[in-house]
N, C-alpha and C positions, 0 to 999 in steps of 0.2 A: 504494500500500500504506500502511495506517495505520502511524504510528510507535509505536503502543501494541501490546504483545504480550499476547494474551489470557491466557497463562500467568501473567503478572505480576499482572494484575487478579484472577485467581482466588486467587493466593497472598495478595494484600493483604486480600481480603475474608475469607479463612479465618483470618488472624492467625497469628503465629508462636508455636508451642508448643514450648519448649525440651525438654520431656520426651520429645517424639516423636523427638528426635535424640540421645537418651542423655545429655542435660544436666539439671542440677538444675532443678526447677520455678521456682526463684527466679533463674535465670541471666538477666542482662540485659547485652547487648552494650554498651549505652550507659554502663554503669558502668565500662568500661575506659578512659574518658577524661573529663576535666572540661569539654571543649568539644565542640561539635556541628557537623558538616558544615563548610560554608564560613564559618561564624561564627568559625572559628579564625584568620581572616586578620589580619595586622598592619593596624592602621588605615590607611586609604588615604593620608591626608596624611603620615603617618610614612613609609610605604613609598615614596611619590614622592620624598621627601627622600633616603632611603637609596639609591634607584636613580639619583639625578641624575648621579653620576659615571660610571655605566655607559653613559649615552647617548652616541651618536656625536657627537663634537665637531668632526668634520672638515668639516661643512657638507653638501654635496650627497651624496645616496645614489642608488643605482641605481634604475631604474624599478621601481615596485611594491614595493621593499624595505620591510619593516616590522621594527622591532625592539621595544624596550621600550615599552609603552603600550597596545598592542591585544592581541587575544586569542591570536594565534599569531605567531611570527616568520615572515617570508617572505624567503627567501634566494635571490637569483639564482644559478643554478648555472653552471658553466663550459660546459655544453652550451646552446647558444643557444636562447632561448625557453622554458627550463624553470626551475622554481622548486621549492625545498624549503619546504614548509609544516609547521611542527612546534609542538607544544604539550606542556606537562607540567602535571599538577595532582595534588595530594594533600590529604587532610583526615582528620578523625576521624569515627567512626560517629555517626549521628544517629537511626538506627532499630535495632531489636533483631534483625531477621531478617538473618543474614549473607548469605544468597543475594540478597535484595533490595538490600543494601548493595553487593554486587558489581555489580548492575545499575545502581544510582545512580552509582557511581564511574565505570564505563565511559561511561555517558551524559554525565556531567559533563566527562570528558576530551574526548570526541568533539565536544561542544558548541562548544569553542573553534575547531575546524576548520569546523564548520557556520556559525559566525558570520562566517567569511571567505568563505562561499559554496562551500567545498570539500565536496563531497558524498561523495567516495570516500576512505576512509582506507586507505593501502597497508600499514601495519603498526602494531601496538600493542605496547607494553611494559607489564608489570604491576609496580607498586611496592607492597611490603607490609612493614610493620613489625609484627612479632608481639609482642603485649604479653607481657612477661616474667612477669607474675603469673598467666597462664593455666596451668592444669595440662595434662598431655599430652592428655587426652581433649578438653578444651575447645579446645585448639590444633588438634587434628586435625579436629574437626567444623567449627569456625569458619573455619579457613583453607580447608578443602575446599569448604565452602558458598560462601564468598566467591569463590574462584577459579571455581567453576562458574557463579555469577551473572555475573561479569565476562566469562567466555568466552561464555555464552549471549547477552549483550548485544552483544558484538563480532560474533558470528555473525549475529545479527539485523540488524546494521548492514552486513554484507557484508565484514567484515575479519577478520584473524587476529592472534593473539598469538604473537610469535616471540622472547620473551625478557623480561627484567626483573630485579628484585633483591628478595631477601627477607632481612630482618635482624631482630634482636630489639630491641625498644624499650620504654621505660617505659609507653607507651600504644599502643593499636592504631592504626596508620597505614595509610591506604588511598589508592592513587593509580595513575597510569599516564602513559604518553606516547603521543601519536598523531602519526603522520608520513604525509605525502603528497608525492608528486612530481607537479607539475601544470604545465600550460601556462597562459598568461595568461587565456585564455577560460574556464578552469575555476575561476577566482576571481571573486568579485563586487567591485564598487567598495566601499571602506570610508571614503573621505575626500572624497566628492563631493556632500555634502548642500548644498542651496540654499534660500534663503528661499522660503517657500511650500510646501515639502515637508511631508508629514504624518508623524507618528511612530506606529508600530504596535508593539504588544506581543503576543507569542504565548502567554504563560502568565501567570496572575494572580500577584500577590505576596501575602505573608503567610505564607510558609513557616516563618520563624523563630518566629512566634507559634504556628503550628499544632504544630510539633514540641515547643516548650517547654510549651505548655498540656497536651499529651498526656503529657509527662514528669511534670507536676504530678499529673495524674490517676493515672497508673500507679504512682507512688511514694507516693501518699497524702499529698501535700504540703498543708500548711495553707493555702498560697496558693490552691489550688484552691477550698477552702471559703470563704476570705476574699473572693475575687472572685465567689463564688456562680455558678460556671460550670455550664453544662449538659453533662452527661456524654455524652449521645448526639450532640450537635452537635460536641463536641470530637473524639469518635471519628470522626465522618463527615469532618470537616476533615482529620484526620490521614490517613485513607485517601486523600482527594483529593490531598494533597501528596505522598504516597508514589507515587501513580500518575503525577503530572506530573513528579516527579524521575526516574522510570525511563523516561519517554517521550522518545524521541530527537527532536532538532530537525532531523532530516534533511529532512523535507518542507518545513519553513520555509526551509531552505537552498536547496532546489530552486526555491522561489518567488522567492528573491532574483534569480535569473537571469531567470525568466519575466516578472517585473514591473519590471525595470529599477531595482532598489534602488540607492540612492546611498550608503548607509552602514549598517552593522549591527554589533552586538555582542551578547554574551549577558549575562544578568543573573544575577550570583552574589553573592559575599560582600560587595561594596561597596553592594549594594542598587540599586534602580532609578535613583535620582538619581546615585549615585557612578559607575555605568557610563555613564549618559547624559552625565555631565560629561566622563568620559574620551573618549567618542566625539566629543563636540562639539569638544574641544581638538585632535582629530586631523584636523579638517576643513580643507581648503584655503581655503574661503570664510570670510568673517567672519560667523559665525552664533551664534545662541543657541537651544538646545533648550528649549522650554517644555512642561512636563508639565501637562496640564489635567485628566486623569482617572486615577484609581488603581483598576484592577480588583483586588479583594482577595478572597481565599478566604472564602466565606460564614462569618460569625460571628467572623472574626478581627478585623475592624474594631471590633466590639462589645467583644471582650476587650481590645484595645489601649486603648480609651477607658476601661475600668474600672481600668486600671493607673495608677500615680502619674504625674501630669502629663497624664493623659488621652491619652497617646501612647506606650504600651508598645513597647519595642524601636525607638522612633522610626519606627514604621510609616508615619505620615503625613508624616514628614520625608524619607522616601525612602531611608534608609540601613539599614533592616532587612535582614538578610542573607538571601539565597536560595541554595539549593543546586540545581544543575542546573536553573536557571530558564529562561525563554523567551528568544527573540531580540527585541531592540529594533531596529527598522528604520526608516530614513528613506526615504520613497518619494515620487515625484511625486504630487500631489494626485489626478490622474485614475487612478492605479494602486492607491491604498491600499485602497479598499473591495473591489476585485476580489481583491486579495491576501488579505484577511481571508476572503472567501467561498470562494476556492479552497482555502485551507488547511483551513477547517472541513469542506469537502466531503470532503477526503482523511483528515484526522485524527479527525474527529468531535468536535473541541473548538474553541471560539471563539477568535478573536483580536480585538483592540480597537484602534481609533484613539485614542491617549491624549494627543496633543498635536501640536505643530507646530514647524517650524523658522522662525525669523525672523532678520532681520539683527541682529547684536549691536549694542547701544547704543554710541554714541560713547564712547571711553575705556574700554570694557569688553572684556577678552579673551574669546575663545570659552568658553562655559560652558553649564551646564544649570541650570534653576530649576524649582521647582514653583509654579504659578500660585497667587495668594492665594485665588482663588475656585474651586480645584480641586473636583471632585466624586468621590465614591466609588461604584464599581459593585460590588455584592455578587455573587460568582460561585459559584453552587451546584454541588455535586458532581454529576457525571453518570456515575459508574462504578457498575456493578451486575453 
């Protein structure tokens, strides 16, 4: 089954019209926050320092146990052979359709489970901070639409929502918790990458550029004119990023097991390089992840080059934020191409071999780098 819901594509292409929901024609969900999606994260280097004292300092941990540093915590249960896998995530709206924001939020939460190879979520909780500046009508419409989108995405994924928390906030805050109880064979390896493995990415990057360039267009920003941007191409890229943010990574998670993946993570707020670096540091072997190709949403590379420094949002430096991005996977060389083919056959969207795993240079700790001679692959939209 494809991880894309036709209902979502239809809604993306139709566009959100607030007046059809009893809201003012000028209502914009994104005006309820100054930050967008996973771009709200605390900078990675700062966060790692802040979390240092929370890491286990007792040395050895139980088999398969994972704590701070990867996508989900993995906790051995008192019942032999069983593990609790759990994740939480929340952020601010980055598109104006509250129903689609609900879908994006749910997909983003589930992605952390999928990154661990866990394809079944046993339960979800919904987290919602209602912006205090919304009037009663706006609150009822927005919260209702968001909850429906979150619920529909959870149903599409085969799970249910059985609780959560709703509070009032200065800004609109959206998130959730995903929980699974699994046996060892229901999780994929996340720390077994070896030199010679290839790196695969299942969704293109450039989401932060697409969302912000559309914001400039929508709000009549002078920046849109100054950069001499093409309206039709910006709209098309925004539609593309909306589709991929709502698309579940569930089929990619299934492929992790089928093709003997050795390590995996999802790409979100720290960008492709930030998450590759996190994953490299979690490996048992002495390795370096080398990114040689950047698949980028069509036209977003051109926009980035028009911005100051010819690298807007540090797109080419690998730290441009993604929301509900793809999985980054390390696979044996003889499995990587088949992984890409099988995933495209199911989802209808391509995946790319973007780099390789090599032995870390002497004196260098495990890390990830973007090759000096990296190439850009422009990824056109295929939603219609």
